[in-house]
Residue, then its C-alpha position, 0 to 999 in steps of 0.5 A: x602337433x605332430x609327435x616325433x615318438x620316441x625320438x624326442x624322449x630324451x632328458x637334459x642331464x647338464x648342470x648348465x651354469x658353472x661347472x664345479x670340479x669335484x674331488x680332484x684328489x685321486x679317488x676310488x672310483x667304482x672299478x667300472x673302467x679298467x685298463x690293461x696295457x697289452x702291447x707285448x701280447x699285441x706285438x706292439x714294440x715300437x720304441x722311439x719318437x712319435x709325433x701322432x698316430x691315426x686310426x683308420x681301416x686300411x684293408x676295409x675288413x671293419x677292424x680298426x688299423x693304426x698309422x704311426x709316423x714315428x717322427x723322422x724315422x720309418x713310419x708303422x702301418x699296424x694292421x689288426x689281425x682281428x685276434x687281438x694282435x697287430x703286425x706292422x706291414x709298412x714295408x709290404x705296402x709302403x715304398x717312400x723315404x724315411x726320415x721326414x719331418x713328419x707329423x699328423x696324418x689323417x685317414x679319408x676316402x680322397x678319391x671316393x673309391x671306397x677305401x681309405x686314403x692317408x694324408x700326412x703333413x711334413x714339417x719343411x725340414x723343421x721349418x728351415x727347409x723345403x720338404x712336401x707333404x705326402x698323400x698315400x693313395x691306397x690302390x688295391x692295398x698298397x699306398x701310392x705316394x701322389x702328393x705331387x700329382x695331386x698338387x698337395x705338396x705345399x713344400x715350404x710349410x711346416x705342416x703339423x696336422x691335416x683335417x678332411x672336410x667337405x667345404x663346398x658340399x660336392x661330396x669330394x673331401x677338401x683338406x685343411x692343411x694346419x701349419x706352424x709358422x716357425x719362420x716368417x717365410x713359412x706359409x700359413x694354414x690354407x684349404x685345398x679343394x678337391x677337384x676330382x683329379x687334383x686339389x688346388x690351394x683356395x685358402x685366400x679365394x675362400x677367406x681363410x686367412x688366419x694370421x698365425x699358424x696353428x697345430x691343428x683344426x676342428x669341426x663342431x657345431x658351436x654356433x647352433x645352426x645344425x652345421x659344423x663349424x670350423x675352429x682354429x686353436x690359438x690365443x684366445x681359444x678358439x682363435x677364430x670360428x668359420x661358418x663353412x656353409x657358404x663359398x666364402x667363409x665367415x668369421x663368426x667368432x664374435x657370434x657365439x656366446x661365451x666364446x673365444x675363452x680368454x686362456x692363460x697359456x698355450x692350449x696344447x690340445x682340445x676335445x670337443x664333445x657333448x660333456x654335460x648331456x644337453x646335446x650341445x658341444x662342449x670343450x675340454x682344453x688342456x695346457x702346456x708341458x713347459x719348455x726347458x727343464x733339468x731334472x735330478x735323476x739320481x745323486x750322480x745324474x742329471x737329465x735336461x732339455x733346453x729349448x733355446x728359442x730366446x736364449x741366453x739359456x743353460x744351468x751350472x752344476x757341481x761334480x768333484x770328479x770326471x763328468x760324462x755328457x751324453x747329448x742328443x740334439x736334433x738330427x741336423x746338429x753335431x759334435x761340430x756344434x759343441x764348444x768346450x772350454x775357452x778355446x772351443x774345442x769339439x768333442x770326438x762325439x756326442x758322448x765325451x767325458x770331461x775332467x775338471x783337472x783338465x785346463x783346456x776345459x776351463x772357461x767358456x769360449x766366445x760366442x760364435x754368431x755364425x754358429x747360432x745353434x751351438x751349445x757351450x760347455x766349461x769348468x770354473x775352477x774358481x767356483x768349482x762348478x760346471x756350465x752348460x748352455x748358450x748365449x746365443x738367442x736361437x740354438x734350437x733344442x739340446x737334450x742330454x744326460x750328465x753323469x759322474x761318479x761322485x754326486x752331481x748338483x744343479x746350483x743355478x739355472x739361466x733362462x728358465x725355471x726347474x720344471x713343475x706342472x704349472x698349467x690348468x685345464x679348462x672345462x667349457x660347458x654350454x650354459x645359460x646365455x652361451x658357453x661357461x668356462x671353468x679353470x679346473x685346479x689341478x696342476x697338470x702338464x698335458x700335451x694330448x686329450x681325448x673324450x669318450x664314454x670308457x665305461x658305457x654309462x652314457x656320458x663322456x670321460x677324459x683321458x689326458x696324456x701328461x709329461x714333463x720336459x724331461x721326466x715322464x708324468x702319469x697320465x690322467x683319467x677323469x670319470x664324468x658324473x653325468x653333468x660335465x663334472x668329473x672325479x679323477x680315477x686312481x691310476x688312470x684306471x690302469x692307464x697311467x702310462x710308461x715312466x720311459x720317455x715323454x708322453x706325446x699322444x693319444x688316439x681312441x678306437x674299439x680295436x677288438x670290437x667289444x663295444x668298450x673304447x681302447x687307448x693307443x698312447x705314445x711316448x716319443x716327444x723328443x730325441x734321446x733315450x729319455x725323450x723316446x719312449x714306447x707306443x702302449x696299447x691299453x685294452x678296456x676291460x670294463x665290459x669284462x668287470x661289470x656284471x652285467x656289462x653296459x650296452x653300446x652301439x657303434x655307427x659307421x657312416x657311408x655317405x652318397x650324396x654327402x662325402x663318402x666318409x659322412x664328415x659333417x654329419x651329426x648323430x642323436x641316439x635316444x635310449x631310456x629317456x636320454x639323448x646323446x650327440x655325436x658329431x662325424x668330424x673326422x676325429x682329429x686333434x693335435x697330431x692324432x685321429x680317433x677312429x671315425x666309428x662313432x661309439x655310443x655307450x647305453x648303460x642298461x638300455x636294451x634297445x636304442x629307441x631312435x637314431x637320427x642322423x643329419x647328413x651334411x647334404x640335408x638328408x635325414x635318416x631316422x632308425x627306431x627300435x634299434x638293437x644294441x651291442x652291434x656295429x651298424x653301417x648306416x647308408x645315406x638315402x641314395x639320389x640326386x635330389x632331396x625329392x629323389x631320396x624322399x621317394x627312395x627311403x622311408x628315413x628321408x625328409x618330411x613333406x613339411x616342418x614337424x614340431x616335437x612335444x617339449x621334452x621333458x614336460x612338465x619342466x624345471x629348469x629346462x626343456x628341449x624342443x625338437x623340430x624337423x625341417x623337410x627343406x631349408x627355410x627361414x624360421x621363427x621359434x618363439x615362446x608365448x604366454x597364455x595372454x599371447x605375449x611373446x616371452x622369448x625367441x629361441x630361433x629366427x632366420x635360415x636353417x638347413x633342412x634336418x632334425x634340429x633341437x633348441x633348449x629353453x631354460x625358463x628365461x624371457x628375452x632379458x635373461x629374467x626367470x619367468x613365473x611357474x605356469x603354461x606356455x606355448x611354443x610356436x614354429x613358423x616355416x613360410x606359411x606354415x606353423x606349428x604350435x605345442x604346449x609345455x608347463x614350467x613347475x617350480 
């Protein structure tokens, strides 16, 4: 047997059956994760609509910067000054048109020149018009809008979130454009192939033909073949899983046991990461915030949002005196879309006051189908109540406030129920025979989720941004207990968020480079004064509260044969008998991009025994005895072929297959078998008893070059638990065979 040394010393921490949600009521978890809102000190003063933020490094100085699209308004580019403050430099580096229906953006080196460019998707004038996407090429510290020149405009699509990936392995980043199909005329999701000087739409050509649109896409190795797969959200989740290793995509949705998940309501966002410590990706899925609502702000004030996509819809309320209305529709709607009383009078402004004693306010005007986005207001003197709403089926979204000097009270709603959190989150963990899904009992209303090791204790925690349709709700922090079960941290560890606005999104980065992950949270999910809220930067103070502070390692990847961003790489860090997985998937989730610098919490381990990087090209970089508390740059072995790289780098591929000792060994209930291939090949990895009978086949078929690991859970081919005793495991690759021994104890 060939011993891979420290690279194989990891422990399987997961409880690989169904996950239990422990103590969901807020508890006083050890104060290791403590966030502080430092927005004011950092110079962040944006208040308004948002629709996503993206961490990148605009000027290449190693300090994370942030792009905020500020939906329909001028975007922001927050330059990190390196001293805890940020400066919005947008007007110094950008000269494009503000006011676009912008959504998610993704940083990536699209032209392979060593700096980061930005692709931002545009919503085709809310799905009803034609607006091109924006491709900002970084040219010497200035953004040059180049979508038309690059062929990335895709103007009729209602664009939501892009995703960079290298679909054909040519070291150039290709682009997946995720689009919402609000109308049949909106084109679907597609793939644009990077041909060097321009991009070409190849979605249909390569078999990327999802029937429906989607808000985002994700990359992760859920099939277990060592390469990242492509997933799209939907009903169920994911709606489709593609193997992207071949020129034509292969739909493998029905080949991943336990997926897709049969969800009960719309999944607004998802985090994919190893949550239970078995070095296999898991999922955290968060549900819907709801649609329409009318909210009692005080005895004399109501706030409402009506998302009228399937009317009629509206509400009735009482007030004994004059009533003031302040309406905040989408930008293309005006006072001409408001009809008051039986005569359908238009107000002079979007802010107006009506008196129930004025007879011209009585009644409701006949519905005018030529004005499908109209809203109607009227008073019924017999019932002594007001009506606001529409009988029409598609009046878009209207937000507003109703105030009076006398008490106001909701009498009835039509087409919706007053809001209370109703959805639940899903934890989807790798387990015996595939993925196992648990529906968490806490009722939530969340729109964005991230997974990160906030206290650097070697497991991944969860942070959720919450909101209702009108009133903002406290955000949620779940602390991982090390096995994919979670405790809710009181007050989200100090990051419960603003009461103003509507919680919209969150993105992760270690912006101050102290080794602890921070949060940028936006609160501008809608128009109007209650839908538009502040951006918030939450600094992580855990390092100042722990005594001594937990260690950490952060890794920047620089591809040479692979794409320069290293998207598609898989990293394994081993320290103190624990292994951790990170995937370079571009950091994308709905509307947002986490910083692509990969972060490992290391608890009190003072050294990383080994760090293994499986590059998309098939190269393997392996580093031993890595110092902690540093930002490490790992460059892919250079060369035009695997053989060249093998000569150039000690960390390149082995000459033949290598099989590691199973760990732990002896074991109960599971052990992990690691192996490495110097080149792609067809393998067979099987377990045998002392009589030479095959007990289980763990893998069979083609595998790419690189390091791999598989878990045996002490079960035979039929899924039955095998007796305690000695077993052999054998790796066969072509004419070469490697054998190891392991002991199952009870």
